[in-house]
N, C-alpha and C positions, 0 to 999 in steps of 0.2 A: 213651748216650751216642749221638749222632749225630754223625757224620765225614759231611762234605763234599768230595770232590775235584775240584778244579780242574783240567782241561789233560789228560785220562784216557789220550788215544794216545799223546801224548807218551812219550820215555826214563821218564821221572821218575814220569808220571803212570801208565803203567802197572804199573811196579812197586809204588807205593804202592797199589794197589787189595789186591795181593795181600797185602801187609805189615801194613795195619791194616784188614782184614777181622777181625780176633780182636780188638781194641779195641771194637765196639760196632756198630751200624747203619750202616750205608756206603753212601752215593750217590756215582757217579761222572759229570762232566758233561762232554761236549764241546766244542767252540766252535757248534754249531746249537744248543745251550741254554743256552749262557753266552761270549758274544761280549764279548772286553773293550777292544775297540772303541764300543762301546753302554751305557754307563752306565746307561740303565734296565734291559737284558739281568740287568748284576749284582746289580741290586736286586732285581729279580723273583725271578732262581734264590735268592737269599738268603732272602726272604721265603718263597717256594712250600718250603723244606725245613727252614727252622728248625734250621741245624747247630749244633751246640753248640761244634764246632770244623769251621773252615774251610781246608783243605790248598790253595794255589795251586800248580799247577806247570804253571800256562799264563806263557810271558814268549815278549817278540822275541827271538829269540835270531841272526840273522843278523847277525854281528855287521858285517861288510863293508858288507853292505846298508843298515844301519841309517845310515852313515856321508852316504848322499842319501836317505835315509827319517826324519830326526830324527821327523816328528812321529807316525809311525803306532810309533816304541818308544817314544818317550816318552807315548804314549794308553796304549801297552800294560803298560809297564814300570814306569810312575811313577801315571798319573792314576789307573787303572784297581785298579791294587792297595792306592793311600789308598784309595780308594772302599771297596772290602772291608775293610782294617783300620778304618775308620768303623762301618760298617756290624757287626761282631764287635763291635767298642769297646762299641756301642749296645745290643748284645746282651748282654753280660758272658761271649762267650767269647773261646773263644782261636784264633788265626789264625797259620799257620804258613807260612810264604814262602821261597824261595829266593833267594838274591843271588850273585855271581861274584868270582871274584879278579882282572877288570876292573878294579874301584874299586883297584886300587894302581897306581903306573905301573913296578914292577917293578925299579926302581932299591936297594931293600933290598938286603944284604948275604946278611940271615939271613930265615928264615921269617919271614913277618906276622902280627901278632899281631892281634885285633880292635881293642884303640886303636890300634894306628900307625893313623898320620896316611894319608887319600886322598888319590890323585891320580889320576882316570881318564886315559887316553891317549885316548880314544873316544867318540862318540856313544852307543852300547853301554853301556860303563862306567857314564858320563855318566846314563844312565837306570836303570842298577839301582841304583845311589849313591842317586839321589832316590827311587828305589821303596823304598828303606831308611829313608832319610828318614820319609816319610810314610806307615810301619807306624808309626814309635816317635813320631811328633807325634801318630799316632791315641790315643792313650794306652790300649789295652788289651791284655788280656794275649797277646804272641805269642811266636813264634819265629823266628829270621831264621838260616838255616844260607848261609853262604857256602859256595861248593864250587870247583872245578875240573877241566878238562879230562875232562866227562862223555861218559863213554859206556855202550849198550848191546847187547844182539842184534838191537834193532830201531832203528829210526830212523837219522837222517842221523848219522854221526861217524867221527870219526880209525880206530875200530879195523877198522869195517866196511869204510871206503874205502883203507885200506891193504891187507887181504886181497883186495879184488876188484882190487887195481892189479897188488899179487903176481901173480896169475892171468894176468893180460893183458900184462906189461909185462915185460921182460926186466930192467931194471932199475929204481931209483926216486931222485930227491934230495928229503932229508930235512933242516930244517932241527934242528943240533944244538946250539944256541947258546940257546935256552928251555927253562927248566926248571920241572919240577910235579911235582904227582901225579897218576896216571890217578886217576878214581873213576868206580866202577860206577853204573847207575842203581840198581843192587839192594841195594848198601850203604848209598847215600844215603836209600832208604826205610826200609830195615832200620832206619836211625839213627834215624830220623822217628819210626818207631812206639813203638821202646826209652824215645826221649824223653819222646816224649806218653803212656806207660806209668808211668812215670816219675815224672812229673809229675801224677798221678791217684791214683797211690799215697802221695803224701807228707801227711803229717798235717796235719791242725791249725793245729800249732804249729811247722812248718818253714817256712823263708822261703823266699820266690818263688825259681823258676830261670828264670822266661825269662830273653830277650834274645836278642845276639846271639853267635851259634859260628862259627867255622872246621870244616868238617866234610868231609875228603878221607883218601881209605886211606894207608897209613901209607906210609914212604922217597918216593924222589923218582927223575925221569928226564928225559931229554929226547924230545923227539918226535922225534929219530931212534932212540932207545933204547927209545923204544915201540912205533915201527914194526919192529925187530929181533923184540924179543920176538914181536911177531905173527906176522910170519915164520916165526921157527925153531920157535915152538909148532904152526903149521898144518903145518910139514914134519915134525915131530914126530906128528901127529896122521895124518897120510898124505894129505896133502891137493894137489892137482897145481897144482904152482907152476911158471909162468917167471922168477921173480925168489929168489933165493936172499938171506940174510941179509949175505955176502962183496958182494952187489949191489946195495947200500943207500948211495948216498954220504953221507956227512954234509953241512951247508952250512952257510952261516950267515942268520940272518935278511935279510941286504943281498941274499942271491940267492934270496933270495923274496917280492918286493914284494907286499902287501896294500894295500888300501883303508884298514885301519885298522891302526892299529900295535897290538901285543902286548907284555903287559907279560912284559921275559927272564926276572924272576923272581916266577912263579906259585905260590911255596912256602907255604904255609900253618899256622900253628903250631895243633895244634889239641887243646894242652894243656888250654884251658878245658873245654871240651867233654869230653873223657876221664876229669878230674876230676868235672865236675858229675854227669855221667848215667853214671859207673862205667865204661863201655864201652874196648874194648879194638878196634884198627882194626888190619887185615889189612894186608900189603904189599902194595900194588899190583897186582904182581904175579898176586897168590891170585886175584881176580876175572879182569884180564885173561887166564888162561891159561882160565878155568872157560870165558868169553866166547868165543872161539876154539873150544874143545872144540868147543863148543855149535852155533856156526854152521859150522864143516868138517861136523861131523856131519849136518846135515840135508840 
């Protein structure tokens, strides 16, 4: 089985190379060999490597910048994704893609299920939702994982930013009225590998299990709660900090205006994923604590 991963230098793409390696022959590509803004580059890469499974971890993720750069966001998050899905459908292979909690407006009181109505608040969410539709329209075998609040020990993300700021500043002001499930790139990659292994092990008489799934860590918190956990764990690990947990002030969304609106409720119901693939998802604190420890000990 040959697996092609796009977006190898990103947070999820980096972890996928580790998690998917035991499943077969793995090839990973970055922007230099698979430029999502160039259709010919995508087609050429797929034709060259002839994958049985294509995992797309590349995306336009600059949420605020997308408000003024809609064409680029649409090209990468929608058009390129559709081209990949169509190419893999023609090959009879599997296409794995990642989407976001930003396809919802956050108005629901409970966690969102896969069947709930979507209503993105900004360009980023709209382009990711259109990318989902393009994958489904291609008609091939696919997995779409919606996730949220992604972080890792590498790249640009909230966990790393809070740790850096806690070293540089005496106090922090962090939004406390948006709720979600911080989800590590490591967990996303591991669940992806598990799902693909479950699919490959299925007998000929078993029904298909592809489709759309919500994938996040268990539990929930706010951005303020996450920042407090990061600082507390860094303190415990012996990091030299200027800001302590008591110095992190909770603020409202209105106190921290951004070009793109964020959903107040980003909680995703993972029941379908857990039951279909027989997977237990750890509490969000588990990977946050491990990531902070890794960053502190570097």
